[in-house]
N, C-alpha and C positions, 0 to 999 in steps of 0.2 A: 164381394164385399171387401176382402183384404186388399185388392188392387185399388179400390176407391180410397181406402185409408192411406195406402202408400202414396198415392198421387197427392192427397191432401197434405201429407207430411212433407213431400218434396216441394210443393208450392209454398208451404209455410216456411221451409228452409230458405227458399229463394226470396220470399217477401220479407223475411226477417222477423216473423212473429208466428204464434201458434195458430193452427187452423181453428175455425169456429167450433168444430166438434171437440177440440182439446179443452175448451173452457168448461165442458161438462165432465171432464175426466175426474175420476175419483181420487187421483193422486197416487194410486198404486203403481209401482214400477212395472213396466212392460218388458217382457223378454228377460227378466231377471236382472236388469241394469237399473241403476238410479240415475236420474237426470240431474246435471249440475244446476245450482240455483242461478237465475239470471242476474241477481244482485251482485254475485261474486265475480261476474265476468268483467274484464277490463273493457274500456271503450274500443270498438273495432275501428282501427285507422282506415281500413279498406272501404268502410262505408261513408267516410267523410267525402264531401263533395269536392271534386277536383275539376278545375275549369278545363275545358277542352283545349288542345294545342291550337296555335294559330296555323292557318293554312295560306300558302301563297301559291298562286297558279302562274306558271311561266309558260308562255306560248312556245310551241314546238319550233318555231322559227327564230325565237329570241335567245335560246340558251342551248349549249351542246357540251358534251363531255370532251375532254381534251387528251386524256391518257391514251397513248397509242397513236395519236395523230402525227402525221408527217409534218416536218418543219422544213421550210425552203427559204433560201436567202432571197434578197431583192433581185439577184441575177438568176433566180430560179434554179439554184444549185440545191441538191439534196443535202440537208443538214442533219438528218436523223429523225428520231421519233421522241416525243415526250413520254417519259417513263415514270415521272414522279413530279410532285409539286412540293416546294419547301415553304413552310410558314414559320413566322416568329412566335414568340410566347403568347402574344395577344391574338393569334390566329390570323394575322394579316399575311396574305400571299406575298412572298418576297422574290421567289425565283422558280424556275422550272429546271428539271434534270432532263437532259437530252442524251439519248444513246446515239453517239456520233461516230462516224467512220466505219471502217471494216466492210466486209462483204458477207451478206447473209448472217449477220451477227457475229462472225469470226473476226477478231481483231478490233472490235469496236470498244469504245470506252465512254464512260459517262462524264459529261461536263455540265456545269451549272451556269445558266444565263439569267440575268436580271429580268424580272417579270415585265418591266417597262420596255424591253426591246422586242417583245413579241407583239404581233399584230393579228387580230382575230377577225378581220373584216370579211373573209370568205370562208366561213365554217358552217355553211348551210346543211351539209351532210358529211358523212364519215369520209368520203373521198377527198374532200377539200383539205388543203393544207394550211398551216399557220405560217405566217411570214416572220422572219427574223431580221432585225436591222443590223446584222453583223455579217462580215464576209466569211467565206470558208476558211481563209488563212487565219483570221482572228480566232475562230472557234478551234481550229486545229492546234493553235499555240496555247490554248487554255489548259490549265492543270486538270488532272483527272479528279473526279468527285469520289470520295471515299467516305462511307458512313462512319459515324462516331469520330470524325476528324473535323477540324475547322473547315467551313465551307467557303471556298473561293468562288465568288460570283463574277462572271464576265458580264460587263455592262457597256452601254454606249458611252462615249467620251462625255464627261461632265454630268452624267445622270446617276451614277451609282452612289448611294448614300451609305455611310458607315453602319455596320451591323454589330452592335455590342453583344458579346458572348462571354461566357465564363470558360476558362480553360479546363 
């Protein structure tokens, strides 16, 4: 019998109201505790209806992650790997950080290239690389990217737009 009452109490708690048998209650406190008055309770914000989030389905062939992807020049030279993406204050993607140079991670440095000089035409799987419209010599001459410092973005001639920032 006690298990049945416990189940009714649990169901009532989930449903937000007292069980049918509680309407017949004499009002005497059970277990030595007094129940708070329902009128004194503030409205429960968690019970307000919240619309479900929107859902977008992107086909497996239509979108792929790029972090860690190999970057190659138009001449098929190894340019490094994408290690980060830089966005502006509005959340627009502005540039990619590429870990460039070195051998097995030794002697490499991070440089930043304008998002517009990257080509994603062949990224059907993780082995595919991203193309970069810059030469190895251009990338090698780029200044190193350092966090918490003004970002110098390497772009194709005539393509890079100013990026306003506070010092």
